[in-house]
N, C-alpha and C positions, 0 to 999 in steps of 0.2 A: 504494500500500500504506500501511497505517497501523500504526505501532509505538506501542502504548500503554504507558505507564510509570507504575505506581502507586508512590508514594514517600512517605517521611516524612523530614524533615531530621534528626531525632535517631536515625536508623538509620545506623550506620557502613557497613552493607552497601549501603544506597542510595547513599551517597557513592561507594563503590567501583564500584557499578553505573553511576553517572553518568560516572565517569572512563572506563569501558569504552565507553560510548556516545559520549563525546567522541572517543576514539581511533577508533571506528568511522567517524565523519564526517570524521576527518582522513585516514584510509586509503582511503576509498571515496567516490566521487561518486554521488549518487542523484538521479535525475530525477523519481521518483514516490513517494518515501518521506516520509510525514508523521509527525513525532514528536509525540505527544500526551501531555502530562503530566496525571496524575490525582492529586489530593490523597488521602492516606490517613493520617490521624492514628493512630498506633499506639495511643495512649491518649487518647481524646477528653476535652477539658476538663482536660488535664493541668496541674497546678499544682505545680511542684517546690518543695521547701523547701530550706533551706540545707544540710541533712544528706543530701539526696537523692543516691543513688549510681547512677552510670550503668549499672553492671552489673546492679543490681537492676531497673532500668527495662527493660533489654533482656531479662532473664530472664522478666519478667512478660509481655512481648509474645510472645516466642518459645517460651514454655512450656518453659523449661529450668531445671535446677538452677543455683544460683549458681556452683558450681565449673565446670559445663559452659559457662556464659556467660563466665566469666573466661578459660577456655581458648580458646573460639571467638573472643572479641573481645580477645585479648591485645595487639593492636596499637593499641587505643584509648588515646590519651594519658591519663595518670593525672590530669592537671589539668583535663581536659575535664568540664564539668558539664552534665547534661541541662537543657534550658530549655524554656519555653513556646513553641510554634511556630505557634499558630493565626494570628497576624498575618502571619507569613511565608507561610503557605499562602494566606491571603486575598489578599495582594499578588501571589502567583503567578498568580491568576486575572486580575488586572489586567494582568500581564505577558503572559499568553496572549492577552487581548483586544488588546493593543498589539503583538502579534507579536514579543515579546521573551522568550518563555518559556525558550528554551534558555539565553540569556545570563543571565537572572535566576537560574535554578536553579543554573547553574554558579557564579555569584558567591555565592549563599547558602551553598552547600557549602564554597566556598573560605574565606569569612569565618569560618565556624564551625569547620571541621576544621583549617584551615591557619593562619589568623590568630588563632584562639581568641577570636573576638569573640562577644558575647552577642546572638544574632539575635532575641531577644525584645524588645530595646530599640528604641525608636522612632528614635533618632538613627542607629543602625547600619543599620536597614532603609531609612532615607532615603538614607544614604550608598550602599548597594547599589543602590537604585533610580536614584540620580543617575548612578552609573557605567554602568548599562546603558541609560540614556536614557529612563526613564519620565517621564511628565508629573508633576512634583512636586506640583502642585495636586491632581491626582487621587490621588496617593499619600497626601497629607495627609488628604484626604476619607475614603479607605478606612480609614486608621489611627484616625480620630476617630469612626468609625461602625461599624456591623455589616455593612457592604457585603461581599458574597461569602461571608459566614458560611454561608448556606444552600447555596451552591455547594460549599463544602468538605464539609459534612455529606452532601450528595447524592452526591458522588464516593465517599465511603466506603460509604454505604448501597448504592449500585449495585454496588460491588465485592463486597460481601458477598453480594448477590443472585446474582452471577456465580460465587460459590464462592471468592472471594479473601479469605483470612483473615490473610495475612502479606505483608510487603513485604521486599525489592523483588519486584515481579511485572511481567513483560512479556507483552504479548499482540500477536500479529501478525495483522491482518485478522480478528480473532475466531476464527482457525483454530488457531493454535499458541500454547500457553502456556509460558512459561519462568519457573518458580518459583525464588526465591532468586537468587543471583548467577550471571551468565553473562558470559563474556569476549566481546570484540569478535568473535573468530573463531567462537564458538558462535552469536552473534547473526546473523552473516552467513550461516552455514550454515542457520539456521532461515529466514532471509529467502529464500534460494535454494530451499528446500523449498516454501515458499508460492508462489513464482513458478512453479515447475514444475507447479502444480496449475491454472494459469490457462487451459490449452488447452480450448476448448469442444468438446463432442461432441454427436452427434445421438442418443445413447442415454443411459440413466440408470444411475448407479452410486450406490446408496444415496440420500443426500440431494442429491448433486451431479447435478442434472438441469436442463439448459437448457430443455427443453420444458416443464417444470413452471413455470418462471419466466415464460413467455410466456402462460400461461393465466389 
């Protein structure tokens, strides 16, 4: 099974969603579940200025009023500032290639939301990369070039083509979509639902037809 996770680092809900996924993998052992991370910049080419307000950025993405945003995201630390995240996203694709995606994303969220470090800065991203075991020569190359820029853009474009306009967003085997935040219990329930559909039959039910697939 594939669990796809579209995320952006400046989304507090994505941070909370990743914590739920971490808990999921602590509580359950999976033999056939592949977690796939998909980049989704809430605001492409985002360039925050010194006066940039976190709640205004979130209101823009979630299409909420400022008051609604402040109520929904009241747990966001007041001293947390929105930052440029394109380099973190680009490095996440290197981490994916290096089979370190889970560790990298976990560490990026930790550095930003818990340690209050600026994940747009090169030295911070190198520190994160070092901690998760990425090749630092490759990290330096990515940060000094536009490598994986297209991959980040394509992830977002493909999401929009699939009707995904907001993060966090989870999709299981392309069958079940989970919009916004879902707890570990809700995710395991959805995974079980997908597993229950795997029994093959000799007859057709809508689009689920084994005989069609063999023709």
